[in-house]
C-alpha positions in Angstrom: -48.1 20.8 25.7 -45.0 22.2 25.7 -43.1 19.4 28.0 -44.2 16.9 25.8 -43.1 19.1 22.5 -39.7 19.2 24.2 -39.3 15.7 25.3 -40.1 14.7 21.8 -37.6 16.9 20.7 -35.1 15.8 23.2 -35.6 12.0 22.5 -33.1 10.2 19.5 -35.5 7.7 19.1 -37.6 8.0 16.1 -41.8 8.1 17.1 -44.6 8.7 14.5 -47.9 9.1 16.5 -50.7 8.4 14.5 -54.8 8.8 14.5 -57.4 6.0 14.3 -57.4 6.7 10.5 -53.6 6.6 10.4 -52.8 10.1 9.6 -50.0 11.8 11.0 -50.6 13.3 14.1 -47.0 14.2 15.2 -43.3 12.7 14.9 -40.3 13.4 16.5 -37.2 14.9 14.6 -35.4 11.3 14.7 -38.4 10.3 12.7 -38.2 13.0 10.1 -35.0 11.9 9.3 -35.8 8.3 8.8 -39.0 8.5 6.9 -38.2 12.0 6.0 -41.1 13.7 6.8 -41.6 17.9 6.9 -44.5 19.7 9.3 -46.7 20.1 6.5 -47.2 16.0 6.5 -49.4 16.6 9.9 -52.7 15.5 9.2 -51.4 13.4 5.8 -52.7 9.6 5.5 -49.5 7.5 6.3 -50.4 5.5 2.9 -49.9 8.7 0.7 -46.2 9.0 2.3 -43.1 6.7 0.4 -41.1 5.3 3.3 -37.5 4.1 2.9 -39.2 0.3 4.1 -40.2 -0.6 0.7 -40.6 -4.2 1.8 -42.6 -3.3 4.9 -46.8 -2.5 5.0 -46.4 -0.3 8.0 -50.6 0.7 6.9 -51.2 -2.9 7.1 -49.6 -3.2 10.2 -51.0 -0.2 11.8 -54.7 -1.5 10.7 -53.9 -4.6 12.5 -52.7 -3.0 15.9 -56.3 -0.8 15.9 -57.9 -3.5 15.3 -56.7 -6.5 17.7 -55.0 -4.0 20.1 -51.4 -6.4 20.1 -48.2 -4.5 20.0 -46.3 -5.2 17.0 -42.7 -5.7 17.4 -39.9 -6.7 14.4 -36.9 -6.2 12.5 -37.2 -4.2 9.6 -34.5 -3.3 7.0 -34.0 0.1 5.1 -33.3 1.2 1.3 -30.1 1.9 3.0 -29.6 -1.5 4.6 -29.9 -0.3 8.0 -31.9 -2.1 10.3 -34.3 -0.9 12.8 -36.5 -2.3 15.5 -40.1 -1.5 14.8 -42.8 -1.4 17.2 -46.4 -0.1 16.6 -48.5 0.0 19.9 -51.8 1.7 20.4 -52.0 5.0 22.0 -54.4 5.2 24.6 -55.5 8.4 26.6 -55.4 9.1 30.1 -59.3 8.2 29.8 -58.0 4.6 28.2 -59.6 5.7 24.9 -57.5 4.0 22.0 -56.8 7.3 20.0 -54.6 5.7 17.3 -51.4 4.0 17.6 -47.6 5.0 18.4 -45.0 4.1 15.9 -41.1 3.9 17.1 -38.0 2.7 14.9 -35.1 2.1 17.4 -31.5 2.1 14.9 -30.1 -1.3 15.9 -27.5 -1.6 12.9 -24.7 -1.5 15.1 -25.7 -4.2 17.2 -26.7 -6.2 14.7 -22.9 -5.8 13.0 -21.9 -6.5 16.1 -23.7 -10.1 16.6 -22.2 -10.9 13.4 -18.9 -9.7 13.8 -18.8 -12.1 17.3 -20.4 -15.0 15.0 -17.8 -15.3 12.4 -14.8 -14.1 15.1 -16.2 -17.3 17.3 -16.3 -19.7 13.5 -12.6 -18.1 12.8 -11.5 -18.8 16.4 -12.5 -22.6 16.2 -11.7 -23.2 12.6 -9.5 -26.4 12.2 -7.3 -24.1 9.9 -4.3 -21.9 11.2 -5.9 -18.2 10.9 -3.5 -15.4 12.1 -4.1 -11.5 11.6 -0.8 -9.3 10.4 0.0 -5.4 10.7 1.8 -4.5 7.6 5.3 -5.1 9.4 3.9 -8.8 9.9 3.3 -8.3 13.6 0.8 -10.9 14.7 -2.3 -9.3 16.0 -4.4 -12.5 16.2 -3.6 -16.3 16.4 -6.5 -18.8 16.5 -6.9 -22.3 17.7 -5.9 -23.7 14.6 -2.5 -21.7 14.2 -1.8 -23.3 17.6 -2.1 -26.4 17.0 -0.5 -26.3 13.6 2.5 -24.6 15.0 2.8 -24.9 18.6 2.7 -21.4 19.9 0.0 -20.6 22.2 -2.0 -17.3 21.2 0.3 -15.1 24.1 3.7 -16.5 22.6 2.4 -15.4 19.0 0.9 -12.1 19.7 4.6 -11.4 20.9 6.1 -12.7 17.5 6.7 -11.8 14.2 4.7 -13.4 11.2 8.8 -13.9 10.1 9.5 -16.0 12.6 7.4 -18.9 11.0 9.8 -18.6 8.1 12.6 -20.8 7.1 16.5 -19.0 7.0 16.7 -17.1 3.9 12.9 -16.6 3.4 12.1 -13.7 6.3 11.4 -11.3 3.7 9.0 -13.6 1.7 5.8 -11.8 3.5 6.9 -8.3 1.8 6.3 -9.8 -1.4 2.9 -10.7 -0.2 2.1 -7.4 1.1 3.3 -6.1 -2.4 0.9 -8.8 -3.9 -1.6 -8.0 -1.6 -1.7 -3.9 -2.3 -1.8 -4.5 -6.1 -4.8 -6.7 -5.9 -6.4 -7.1 -2.3 -6.4 -11.0 -2.5 -3.8 -13.3 -3.9 -4.0 -16.8 -5.1 -3.6 -19.3 -2.8 -0.3 -20.7 -2.7 1.9 -23.9 -1.5 5.0 -22.6 0.8 6.7 -24.0 4.1 6.5 -22.7 7.6 8.8 -23.7 10.3 7.0 -25.0 13.8 7.9 -24.0 17.5 10.1 -27.1 17.8 12.0 -26.6 14.6 9.9 -29.1 12.2 8.9 -28.1 8.8 5.4 -28.0 7.2 4.3 -28.1 3.8 1.0 -25.7 3.8 -1.4 -24.3 1.7 -1.9 -20.5 2.0 -4.6 -17.9 1.4 -3.9 -14.3 2.0 -6.6 -11.3 2.2 -6.5 -7.6 3.4 -8.5 -6.3 6.2 -9.2 -2.6 5.2 -10.7 0.6 6.7 -13.8 2.6 5.9 -11.9 4.4 3.3 -10.9 1.1 1.5 -7.0 1.3 2.4 -4.9 -2.0 3.9 -4.5 -2.0 7.6 -3.8 -5.4 8.0 -3.7 -8.8 6.4 -5.5 -12.2 7.4 -3.5 -15.7 6.5 -5.4 -18.9 6.2 -2.9 -22.0 6.5 -3.9 -25.8 5.8 -1.4 -28.1 6.4 -1.0 -30.2 3.4 0.1 -33.4 5.3 -3.3 -34.9 4.8 -2.7 -34.8 1.1 0.2 -36.7 1.2 -1.1 -39.5 3.5 -4.0 -40.0 1.2 -1.9 -40.0 -2.5 0.2 -42.9 0.1 -3.3 -44.7 0.9 
């Protein structure tokens, strides 16, 4: 019907309708983009189509749903490394007759990426090493628990500071040397240096630095990881 056609055109969910022989009956515009369908594909067997999910046998899954009438749900990865939630269920008519299957493909890539970022953020936040994120002028943008334990400044205090505040007198400009090296190679070889704590103490630390880039590959921030070398001195004494 016209109402159904307009509904399918309006939805952003990629839906593919197949008959009991797994021939294409209709599809939404979103499905056409994902599976690369055109109008003349209506009536063709799903088995004749080359989809962007080479590791997923859609024909076998569709046949299984027709056989046992149970819904199949799984996460699948496309050739362009985009994640989708696949759902396959029987297509029932108003007379409760099974007349094929419906496949839907929901783009969940951003959700998966956000989950990965949250997991990574949790790991970094709870790491024993001091981890901080700085802008190109050295302003502190992030400060984990390890940094707080190592240097004494709380996160709210650190976010008002510049990384140069951790340097000994006369070395305040050393951060720009790190920036210059990172601009050339994105990462720099870890090295031993010294930093100052909140109470004025001096620590020997092992420093690693890398760039955080935007979608164009341009450096926007710097990630610094630091480890107190006191444990190494204690080990040597033992």
